[in-house]
Structure formats: C-alpha cells, structure tokens
KEDRENZA-370079 format. One record per residue (C-alpha): residue number from 1; residue in three letters; x, y, z. Coordinates in steps of 0.5 Angstrom, whole numbers. Each point is the difference from the previous one (the first is absolute). Example, Ala and Ser with C-alpha at 12.3 -4.5 7.8 and 13.67 -1.06 7.14 Angstrom:
<atoms>
1; ala; 25; -9; 16 .
2; ser; 2; 7; -2 .
</atoms>
This chain:
<atoms>
1; met; -51; 107; -67 .
2; ala; 2; 3; 6 .
3; val; -2; -6; 5 .
4; ala; 2; -4; -5 .
5; asp; 7; 2; 1 .
6; val; 0; 0; 6 .
7; leu; -1; -7; 1 .
8; ala; 4; -2; -5 .
9; arg; 6; 3; 4 .
10; met; -3; -3; 6 .
11; arg; 0; -7; -3 .
12; ala; 8; 2; -3 .
13; arg; 2; 3; 7 .
14; asp; -2; -7; 4 .
15; ala; 2; -5; -5 .
16; ala; 7; 4; 1 .
17; his; 0; 0; 8 .
18; thr; -2; -7; -2 .
19; glu; 7; -3; -3 .
20; ala; 3; 5; 4 .
21; gly; -3; -4; 6 .
22; glu; 2; -7; -4 .
23; arg; 7; 2; -1 .
24; leu; 2; 2; 6 .
25; ala; -2; -7; 4 .
26; trp; 4; -3; -5 .
27; ala; 5; 5; 1 .
28; gly; 0; -3; 7 .
29; phe; 0; -7; -2 .
30; tyr; 6; 0; -5 .
31; asn; 4; 4; 5 .
32; arg; -1; -5; 6 .
33; ala; 8; -1; 2 .
34; arg; 2; -7; -3 .
35; pro; 4; -5; 2 .
36; lys; 7; -1; -2 .
37; gln; 0; -5; -5 .
38; thr; 5; -3; -6 .
39; val; -4; 1; -8 .
40; arg; 2; -5; -3 .
41; ala; 2; 2; -7 .
42; his; -5; -5; -3 .
43; gln; -6; 4; 4 .
44; lys; -4; 6; -1 .
45; glu; -1; 5; 6 .
46; pro; -6; 3; -1 .
47; cys; -1; 7; -2 .
48; met; -2; 5; 4 .
49; pro; -6; 4; -3 .
50; glu; 1; 7; -2 .
51; ser; -6; 1; 4 .
52; ala; 5; -1; 6 .
53; arg; 5; 5; -4 .
54; ala; -4; 5; 0 .
55; ala; -6; 0; 5 .
56; ala; 1; 8; 1 .
57; ala; -1; 1; -8 .
58; pro; -6; 3; -3 .
59; val; -6; -3; -3 .
60; gly; -5; 0; -4 .
61; val; -6; -5; -2 .
62; ala; 4; -7; -1 .
63; asp; -1; -5; -6 .
64; ser; -3; -6; 1 .
65; ser; 7; -4; 0 .
66; lys; 2; 5; 7 .
67; val; -6; -1; 4 .
68; val; 0; -4; 6 .
69; lys; -5; -5; 1 .
70; ala; -2; -2; 6 .
71; tyr; -5; -8; 1 .
72; arg; -1; -3; 7 .
73; leu; 2; -7; -1 .
74; lys; -9; -5; 1 .
75; phe; 0; -6; 3 .
76; thr; -8; -3; -2 .
77; gly; 1; -7; 4 .
78; thr; -4; -2; 5 .
79; gly; 0; -5; 6 .
80; ala; -6; -4; -2 .
81; glu; 3; -1; -8 .
82; tyr; 7; -3; 4 .
83; phe; -3; -3; 5 .
84; arg; -2; -6; -7 .
85; val; 6; 1; -3 .
86; trp; 3; -2; 8 .
87; phe; -3; -5; 2 .
88; val; -1; -4; -7 .
89; asn; 8; 1; 1 .
90; met; 0; -4; 7 .
91; leu; -4; -4; -2 .
92; leu; 4; -4; -5 .
93; met; 6; 2; 4 .
94; val; -2; -4; 5 .
95; leu; -3; -6; -5 .
96; thr; 6; 0; -3 .
97; leu; 6; 1; 5 .
98; gly; 2; 6; -2 .
99; ile; 2; -2; -7 .
100; tyr; -6; 5; -2 .
101; thr; 4; 6; 3 .
102; pro; 4; 3; -6 .
103; trp; -7; 1; -4 .
104; ala; -4; 2; 7 .
105; arg; 6; 5; -1 .
106; lys; -1; 3; -6 .
107; arg; -8; 0; 0 .
108; thr; 1; 4; 6 .
109; val; 6; 5; -4 .
110; glu; -5; 1; -6 .
111; tyr; -6; 2; 4 .
112; phe; 4; 6; 4 .
113; phe; 3; 2; -7 .
114; gly; -7; 0; -3 .
115; his; -2; 4; 5 .
116; ser; 5; 5; 1 .
117; val; -1; 6; -5 .
118; leu; 4; 5; -2 .
119; ala; -2; 6; -6 .
120; arg; -7; -4; -1 .
121; ser; 4; -6; -2 .
122; pro; 1; -7; 6 .
123; leu; 7; -3; -1 .
124; glu; 0; -7; -2 .
125; phe; 4; -6; 1 .
126; thr; 3; -4; -5 .
127; ala; 4; -6; 3 .
128; glu; 0; -5; -2 .
129; thr; -2; -7; 5 .
130; arg; 5; -4; -2 .
131; arg; 6; 5; 2 .
132; ile; -4; 0; 6 .
133; val; 1; -7; 1 .
134; ile; 7; 0; -1 .
135; gly; 1; 5; 5 .
136; phe; -4; -3; 5 .
137; phe; 4; -8; 0 .
138; val; 6; 4; -1 .
139; phe; 0; 3; 7 .
140; leu; -4; -6; 3 .
141; gly; 7; -3; -2 .
142; leu; 4; 4; 3 .
143; tyr; -3; 0; 5 .
144; ser; 0; -6; 3 .
145; leu; 8; -1; -2 .
146; phe; 1; 5; 5 .
147; lys; -4; -1; 5 .
148; gln; 2; -8; -2 .
149; ala; 8; 3; 0 .
150; thr; -1; 5; 8 .
151; asn; -3; -6; 4 .
152; ser; 6; -4; -2 .
153; gln; 3; 4; 6 .
154; asn; 7; -1; -5 .
155; ala; 3; 5; 0 .
156; leu; 2; 0; -7 .
157; leu; -6; -1; -3 .
158; val; -3; 5; 4 .
159; gly; 6; 4; -4 .
160; leu; -2; -2; -6 .
161; ala; -7; 1; 2 .
162; leu; 1; 7; 1 .
163; leu; 4; 2; -6 .
164; ala; -5; -4; -5 .
165; ala; -6; 5; 3 .
166; ala; 4; 7; -1 .
167; val; 2; -3; -7 .
168; ser; -8; -1; -1 .
169; val; -3; 5; 3 .
170; pro; 3; 5; -4 .
171; phe; -1; -5; -7 .
172; leu; -8; 0; 3 .
173; trp; -2; 7; 2 .
174; gly; 4; 3; -7 .
175; ser; -5; -7; -5 .
176; ala; -6; 2; 5 .
177; arg; 0; 8; -1 .
178; arg; 1; -1; -7 .
179; phe; -6; -5; -2 .
180; arg; -3; 5; 5 .
181; val; 1; 8; -4 .
182; thr; -1; -4; -7 .
183; ala; -7; -4; 2 .
184; thr; -2; 6; 2 .
185; arg; -4; 3; -5 .
186; trp; -3; 7; -2 .
187; arg; -6; 2; -5 .
188; gly; 4; -6; -4 .
189; leu; 6; 2; 1 .
190; arg; 5; -3; 4 .
191; leu; 7; 3; 5 .
192; arg; 7; -3; -1 .
193; phe; 5; -1; 6 .
194; gly; 7; 3; -3 .
195; thr; 4; -3; 5 .
196; ser; 6; -6; -1 .
197; trp; 2; -6; 4 .
198; lys; 6; 4; 2 .
199; glu; -3; 6; 4 .
200; ile; -5; -4; 3 .
201; tyr; 6; -5; 4 .
202; trp; 4; 8; 1 .
203; ala; -7; 2; 4 .
204; ser; 0; -7; 3 .
205; trp; 6; 0; 4 .
206; pro; -3; 1; 7 .
207; val; -2; -7; -1 .
208; phe; 6; -3; 0 .
209; val; 3; 4; 6 .
210; ile; -8; -2; 4 .
211; ala; 4; -8; -3 .
212; leu; 6; 2; 2 .
213; val; -1; 2; 8 .
214; trp; -5; -5; 2 .
215; phe; 5; -7; -4 .
216; cys; 6; 4; 5 .
217; val; -6; 0; 6 .
218; tyr; -2; -7; -1 .
219; ala; 7; -1; -1 .
220; gly; 3; 4; 6 .
221; ile; -6; -4; 5 .
222; asp; 1; -6; -2 .
223; met; 7; 0; 1 .
224; arg; 0; 3; 8 .
225; his; -5; -6; 1 .
226; thr; 5; -5; -3 .
227; phe; 7; 1; 2 .
228; thr; -3; 4; 8 .
229; ser; -4; -7; 2 .
230; pro; 2; -3; 7 .
231; ser; -1; -8; -2 .
232; leu; -3; -4; -4 .
233; leu; -5; -2; 4 .
234; glu; -4; 7; 2 .
235; glu; -2; 4; -5 .
236; thr; 4; 4; -4 .
237; arg; -4; 6; -1 .
238; pro; -2; 3; 7 .
239; lys; -6; 1; 5 .
240; thr; -3; 7; -3 .
241; phe; -5; 3; -5 .
242; leu; -2; -4; -6 .
243; gly; 7; -3; 2 .
244; leu; 5; 6; -1 .
245; thr; 4; 4; 4 .
246; val; 1; 7; 0 .
247; ile; 5; 0; -4 .
248; asp; -4; -3; -5 .
249; trp; -7; 4; 0 .
250; ile; 7; 7; -1 .
251; leu; 1; -4; -5 .
252; val; -7; -1; -3 .
253; ala; -2; 7; 2 .
254; leu; 6; 3; -4 .
255; gly; -2; -4; -6 .
256; leu; -8; 2; 0 .
257; val; 3; 7; 0 .
258; val; 5; 0; -6 .
259; ser; -5; -4; -3 .
260; trp; -6; 4; 1 .
261; leu; 5; 6; -3 .
262; cys; 1; -5; -5 .
263; phe; -8; -1; -2 .
264; val; -1; 8; 1 .
265; arg; 5; 1; -6 .
266; val; -2; -6; -6 .
267; met; -7; 3; 1 .
268; phe; 2; 7; 0 .
269; asn; 4; -2; -7 .
270; tyr; -5; -4; -3 .
271; gln; -5; 4; 2 .
272; arg; 4; 6; -6 .
273; leu; 3; -7; -3 .
274; thr; -8; 0; -2 .
275; ile; -2; 7; -2 .
276; glu; 6; 3; -3 .
277; arg; 0; -6; -5 .
278; thr; -6; 0; -1 .
279; tyr; -1; 3; -7 .
280; ile; -6; 4; -5 .
281; gly; 3; 0; -6 .
282; val; 5; 2; 1 .
283; glu; 0; 3; 6 .
284; gln; 1; -3; 6 .
285; gly; -2; 1; 8 .
286; val; 3; 6; 4 .
287; phe; 1; -2; 9 .
288; arg; 3; 5; 4 .
289; gly; -1; -4; 6 .
290; thr; 5; -1; 5 .
291; tyr; 3; -5; 3 .
292; gly; 0; 3; 7 .
293; asp; -7; 2; -1 .
294; phe; -2; -8; -1 .
295; val; 5; -1; 6 .
296; arg; -5; 5; 5 .
297; ile; -6; -2; -2 .
298; trp; 2; -8; 1 .
299; leu; 3; 2; 6 .
300; gly; -7; 3; 3 .
301; ala; -4; -6; -1 .
302; thr; 6; -4; 3 .
303; leu; -1; 5; 6 .
304; ile; -7; -2; 0 .
305; ala; 1; -8; -2 .
306; val; 4; 0; 6 .
307; leu; -2; 4; 6 .
308; gly; -7; -2; -1 .
309; phe; 2; -8; 0 .
310; ala; 4; 2; 6 .
311; thr; -6; 3; 3 .
312; val; -5; -6; -1 .
313; val; 4; -5; 2 .
314; thr; 2; 5; 7 .
315; gly; -7; 0; 2 .
316; val; -1; -8; -2 .
317; ser; 5; -1; 6 .
318; leu; -3; 4; 4 .
319; leu; -7; -3; -1 .
320; leu; 3; -7; 1 .
321; ala; 4; 1; 5 .
322; glu; -6; 4; 4 .
323; gln; -6; -4; -2 .
324; leu; 3; -8; 0 .
325; pro; 2; 0; 7 .
326; ser; -8; 3; 4 .
327; arg; -4; -5; -6 .
328; phe; 4; -6; 1 .
329; gly; 1; 2; 9 .
330; trp; 8; -1; -1 .
331; asp; 2; 5; 5 .
332; glu; 8; 1; 4 .
333; gln; -1; -7; 4 .
334; val; 0; -3; -8 .
335; glu; 5; 4; -3 .
336; ala; 5; 0; 5 .
337; ala; -1; -8; 0 .
338; val; 1; 0; -7 .
339; glu; 6; 3; 1 .
340; gln; 2; -5; 4 .
341; ala; -1; -6; -3 .
342; ala; 4; 5; -7 .
343; ala; 6; -1; 5 .
344; glu; -1; -6; 2 .
345; glu; 0; -2; -6 .
346; asp; 7; 3; -3 .
347; glu; 2; -4; 6 .
348; phe; -2; -7; -3 .
349; ser; 3; 3; -7 .
350; gln; 6; 1; 2 .
351; ala; 2; -6; 4 .
352; arg; -2; -3; -6 .
353; arg; 4; 5; -4 .
354; gln; 6; -1; 5 .
355; leu; -1; -8; -1 .
356; tyr; 1; 0; -7 .
357; glu; 6; 4; 0 .
358; lys; 3; -4; 4 .
359; met; -2; -7; -4 .
360; gln; 3; 4; -6 .
361; glu; 6; 2; 2 .
362; gln; 1; -8; 1 .
363; leu; -2; -1; -7 .
364; glu; 6; 5; -2 .
365; arg; 5; -2; 3 .
366; ser; -2; -9; 1 .
367; pro; -6; -3; -4 .
368; gln; 2; -7; 4 .
369; ser; 0; 4; 6 .
370; val; -7; 2; 0 .
371; asp; -4; -3; 7 .
372; trp; -7; 0; -4 .
373; glu; -4; -3; 7 .
374; thr; 3; 4; 4 .
375; phe; -3; 5; -4 .
376; arg; -7; -2; -2 .
377; val; 1; 0; 9 .
378; glu; 0; 6; 1 .
379; met; -4; 2; -5 .
380; gln; -5; -4; 3 .
381; ala; 1; 4; 6 .
382; ile; -1; 8; -2 .
383; glu; -7; -4; -3 .
384; glu; -2; -3; 7 .
385; ala; 3; 6; 4 .
386; arg; -6; 4; -5 .
387; gln; -6; -5; 1 .
388; gln; 2; 1; 8 .
389; lys; -1; 7; -1 .
390; cys; -7; -1; -3 .
391; arg; -3; -5; 4 .
392; glu; 0; 6; 6 .
393; pro; -5; 2; 2 .
394; gly; -2; 6; -5 .
395; gln; 4; -1; -6 .
396; ser; -4; -4; -5 .
397; gln; -1; 5; -3 .
398; gln; 7; 4; -1 .
399; pro; 2; 0; -6 .
400; tyr; 6; -4; 0 .
401; cys; -5; -5; 3 .
402; gln; -4; 1; -5 .
403; ser; 5; -2; -6 .
404; ala; 4; -7; 3 .
405; ala; -8; -2; -1 .
406; gly; 3; -7; -3 .
407; trp; 7; -1; 4 .
408; trp; -5; -4; 5 .
409; thr; 1; -8; 0 .
410; glu; -4; -4; -2 .
411; gly; -6; -2; 4 .
412; glu; 1; 6; 5 .
413; ala; -6; 4; 0 .
414; asp; 1; 8; -2 .
415; pro; -1; 4; 6 .
416; ala; 0; 6; -5 .
417; glu; -5; -2; -5 .
418; ala; -7; -1; 4 .
419; glu; 2; 8; 3 .
420; thr; 1; 3; -7 .
421; asp; -6; -3; -3 .
422; glu; -3; 7; 1 .
423; ala; 5; 4; 1 .
424; ala; 1; -2; -9 .
425; leu; -8; 2; -1 .
426; glu; 3; 6; 3 .
427; ala; 5; 2; -3 .
428; gly; -3; -2; -6 .
429; gly; -5; 5; -1 .
430; ala; 6; 6; 3 .
431; asp; 4; -3; -6 .
432; phe; -6; 1; -5 .
433; val; -1; 7; 2 .
434; leu; 7; 2; 1 .
435; ile; 0; -3; -9 .
436; ala; -7; 4; 0 .
437; leu; 4; 6; 3 .
438; ile; 7; 0; -5 .
439; val; -5; -2; -7 .
440; leu; -3; 6; 2 .
441; ser; 6; 5; 0 .
442; trp; 2; -2; -5 .
443; leu; -7; 5; -4 .
444; pro; 4; 6; 4 .
445; met; 6; -1; -4 .
446; leu; -3; -2; -6 .
447; leu; -4; 8; 0 .
448; val; 7; 3; 2 .
449; phe; 4; -3; -6 .
450; glu; -7; 2; -3 .
451; ile; 1; 7; 0 .
452; ala; 7; 1; 0 .
453; his; -1; -4; -7 .
454; ala; -6; 5; -1 .
455; tyr; 5; 6; 2 .
456; arg; 6; -2; -5 .
457; glu; -4; -1; -7 .
458; ala; -5; 6; 2 .
459; lys; 6; 4; 1 .
460; gln; 5; -4; -6 .
461; his; -6; 0; -5 .
462; arg; -1; 8; 1 .
463; leu; 7; 1; -1 .
464; val; 2; -4; -6 .
465; trp; -6; 4; -3 .
466; asn; 2; 7; 1 .
467; leu; 7; -1; -2 .
468; ser; -1; -4; -6 .
469; gly; -2; 2; -8 .
470; val; 2; -1; -7 .
471; ser; 5; 4; -2 .
472; asp; -2; 7; -1 .
473; ile; -7; -2; -2 .
474; ala; -4; -3; 5 .
475; arg; 0; 0; 8 .
476; phe; -4; -2; 5 .
477; arg; -3; 2; 7 .
478; cys; -2; -5; 6 .
479; lys; -5; 3; 5 .
480; leu; 0; -7; 5 .
481; ser; -1; 2; 7 .
482; val; 4; -3; 3 .
483; gly; -4; 0; 7 .
484; gly; -8; -3; -5 .
485; tyr; 4; -5; -2 .
486; val; 3; -3; 6 .
487; trp; -8; 1; 3 .
488; leu; -3; -4; -7 .
489; arg; 6; -5; 1 .
490; leu; -3; 0; 6 .
491; gln; -8; -2; 0 .
492; asn; 3; -5; -5 .
493; trp; 5; -5; 4 .
494; leu; -5; 2; 5 .
495; leu; -7; -2; -4 .
496; thr; 4; -6; -4 .
497; val; 3; -4; 7 .
498; ile; -9; 1; 3 .
499; thr; -2; -4; -7 .
500; leu; 6; -4; 0 .
501; gly; 3; 3; -6 .
502; phe; -7; 1; -5 .
503; phe; 1; 6; 1 .
504; arg; 6; 0; -4 .
505; pro; -2; 1; -8 .
506; phe; -3; 7; 3 .
507; ala; 6; 2; 4 .
508; arg; 4; -1; -6 .
509; val; -4; 4; -5 .
510; arg; -1; 5; 6 .
511; glu; 9; 1; 1 .
512; tyr; 0; -1; -7 .
513; arg; -5; 6; -3 .
514; ala; 3; 4; 6 .
515; arg; 7; 0; -3 .
516; trp; -2; 1; -7 .
517; thr; -5; 6; 1 .
518; ser; 5; 4; 4 .
519; thr; 5; 1; -6 .
520; thr; -3; 5; -6 .
521; val; 6; 1; -6 .
522; his; 1; 7; -4 .
523; ile; 2; -1; -6 .
524; arg; 3; 5; -5 .
525; gly; -3; -1; -6 .
526; gly; -6; -3; 3 .
527; ala; -1; -9; -1 .
528; ser; -1; 1; -7 .
529; arg; 9; 0; 1 .
530; leu; 1; -5; 3 .
531; gln; -3; -4; -5 .
532; asn; 3; 3; -5 .
533; leu; 6; -3; 3 .
534; leu; -2; -6; 2 .
535; thr; -1; -1; -7 .
536; ile; 7; 1; -3 .
537; gln; 2; -4; 6 .
538; gln; -5; -6; -4 .
539; glu; 2; 1; -8 .
540; gly; 7; 1; 2 .
541; gly; 3; -5; 6 .
542; ala; -4; -7; -4 .
543; phe; 7; -4; 1 .
544; ala; 1; 3; 9 .
545; asp; -7; -2; 2 .
546; ala; 1; -7; -4 .
547; val; 6; 0; 5 .
548; ala; -2; 2; 6 .
549; asp; -7; -4; -1 .
550; phe; 5; -6; -1 .
551; ala; 5; 1; 7 .
552; gly; -6; 3; 4 .
553; phe; -4; -5; 5 .
554; asp; -4; 1; 6 .
555; ile; 2; -1; 6 .
556; val; -2; 5; 5 .
557; ser; -7; 3; 0 .
</atoms>
C-alpha cells in the first residue's frame, strides 16, 4: 500500500505541474500586446481564459474539460499520387484550351485536403463545381475588360478601370474566403465565416489608395509629355530609358513605395479578418499579429530580391563587357570607329532635323510659300554627302553606311553589299550568343526571386500560426525552419528546371507537407470539444450557412 500511495502522489504531482505549465503558456499567448483597434458593439471580443488570469494559482488534478491536449498535424499524401492527379489535370487543360481549369483546381484542393489530418480525421472540401466555374469565368471577364481599358491609352478609361478593379478586389476576395471556409469540413462539420461586406470593404481601403496613386502617376506622366512636347514633327516622348524622364521615374518610384506599403497593409488586414471572423460554434478566432510584424517580413524579402537582382545584373554586365570583345575580336580601334560613326550619324540627323524645323516655320507662317523643290534638293544633298562618306575606303561597314542601304540610285551597285556578307554572318553569331547570355541570365534572377518568396512565405506562415488561436479553447505552435524551408524550395526549383517542369507535383507535395506538419494544435478539452462546438453550430446556423453558400463563390486558390 505504501508503494501504491507514493506512486499515486507522484502521478498527481506530475499532472499538476503539467497543467501549470500549460496555463503559463496560455497566459503568455493572451498577454501579448494587442494592437489598438475599435471593437464594435456587434463584435464579440474574445475573452481571456481564467487560467491566464491565475497562472500562478495552486492547482490540483485537472478535470478532462480543462486538460490541454496537443495534436500534431499530419499529411499522408505522396508525390507519386499527386503526380497522377496533376498529369491528368494538365492534359485536360491543354486539350480543352484552359476550360478545364476550374475542375482541375477542385481536384487539387480535394487531394490536399483529403490528406491533411487533424486528430486522426482528414479535412474535406465539399465545394460545388458550379460555383468554382462561375467564379473562374467572372474573373476572366473582369480581367479582359481591365486589359482593354488600360491598353486604350485613354486617361478616363484607365481611371475607370482602376476604380472598377479597386471595387472588385474586396468583393472577389470576400466571396472566395467565404466560399473556401464554408466548404471546409472536419468530421463532417464545417466552419463559418461571419463577416459583413462593410467590414470587408473597410479592411480594403489600401486597395483604393493604390488605384488612386497609379492613376495620378499615369495622368501626371501623360500630361507632362503632352504639354512639354517641343513640336508636332518630333517625338512627343524624350529618348530616355523606356521613354521616361528622370522626373517620370521619380513619380514611378514614389508610386511603387506607396503601393508596397498599401499592399502589405491589405495583406495584413485580410489575414487578420480571415482568422478573427472564422467561427467554431460561437467561438471566434484570435490573431495577435501587428502590421509592423508584416512590414518587417516583407521588407526582408524585398531587400533580398532587390539586392539579388542588382547582383545578377552587375555580374551579367561585367561578363558581357569582358567576354564579348575577346570572343568577337573587338579592340580599341573598332570601339573608336564605332564612336566616330555615331558622331557622324548625329551630324546627319542634326542636319535633317534643322531642315524639318525650317519647313515647319514656313508652314506656320504661310503654307503657300513653302518651296517643296528646295526641300527635296536639300534632303538629297544630305543623302549624297552620306553616300560619299560611305564610299571612302574602310567606311563601308560603319553603322551609318549599313543603315543607308537602299538610298542608292537604281542600277548603281551598292559598295557595302559585297563587303558586309561575311560581317553579317559574324554579327549573326554574335547576336545569337548575346541573346543566349541574356536568356540564361534570367535563371539566376528567377532563383533570387524564389529565395525571397520562400523566405517571406516561411516567416509569415510561422508568425501567423504562432500568434493565432480560437478564443480560449485552442492555440497553435509552428516550428517551421525558415532556412530549411528556403533550402527545400531551392532544391524543388532546381529539380523542376532540370526536369522541364515534371518535378513540380513532387515539389508541391514536399512544400505543403513542410508547412502543414510543422504546426501543432493545443486544444483545451481535446478534439471532442471542437467537434461539439461545430455540432452546435450546424444545428443552430442552417439559415446563415445557406446565405453564405449563396453569396460565396471561388475566385482564387
């Protein structure tokens, strides 16, 4: 009896220490500083559990309703199984010219949900294909209208297109979230997404700021080029990079910075809204993240992308500068000849430009007094001077002579034609190698962007799940390694490139498994308590679920 009493006391003491540790963990989660926000009257503020208020209180043996149980998320899918699903989807999408895309997306979601296990029970995706198809074609129609409006180069149409896009984004996102949450089931019971359109549009204010900023940038650049054009016969846009001046690029840079901040803000708002308005019974989700957390994550990913892009561009430029001259026999004399040819070309162009300006002045004063014959003779004199220069020894292969081919009189032999055949072949080979180098330079650029994307995805996934919970019932712990996930994405990217895309289904399974299995759910009262809450929700919320089914349709994955 003495031994039995000692063992019983040891078990009771261990249970007490375990529960005390769990209460301290919950207290740390709920005592995290929450961002200041206004709580509306119709919104329920998640209550702090009693265990968090009295974390240091003496405890005894806990009852079953207060014991916190941990459930590690599991994924039972394999790359080989998903490869068959992926291959059939790709084949049917190619044969149907993309029309099969909604059905392919549904099969993909069903596969991943069916192999995502929580407390020995997989998730289910019970969406109607009809709503996925409707959402797909609605998105295609809106996108085609937006492209036509922006390609019209009409400031009014561009502004209307941006406004329509800003109004559509919250509606599309809200419909997709409601559709995805209500179509997710666990043990035959589904969740509820309880938010209003007013709340969705209020959270989407950065989208309207982005639309306004880019309309101002577009209108500002267009007005500058319209009112600063020196003449009607010259190009209205200056000859700078992509037709933009320094001031234009400053406007674009400011627009990018403001858009970046607004984009991160809307991503944070949508993430918080998704978690806090997802209900299990009457208990709603809790999210303790802040906008500053998201900014730090996105800023790190942006710096990785920008610095990596600059490094790749610098490396490719140095490679071209060093390798091309030695490969094609360019030397300092040839470079000097090219510079001289460019100077000669500028002189010819300047002469023609002066002649055009002179004719324009005459047209403005008196169109009847224009001497078109003199204009033709002067233009012919400029071309004869150009041809005379090209007839000089060693000048036939200069750029301005080659560009003048076709100005020779009919019946006269072109002296540059016979001499440039061999040079054209060499130039063709040089162009091929140059194009190959430029194309291959995209691979390291894509690799840099893949690293930045993987870093952002891993950091944000870990942040969101570590700061999320369900009222005082459940919380999550994510141990996803950022470095390990980035390395996994790099391996998948390289294998996908080497296999010409056929490794993509295996890569997707590996990435999903890494994210899903890195999370553990701690539930107060065990999984049966969640099931009871979901059962109560289904019995009491049939009308609300029917409204959600009617209002929601799938737009994005």
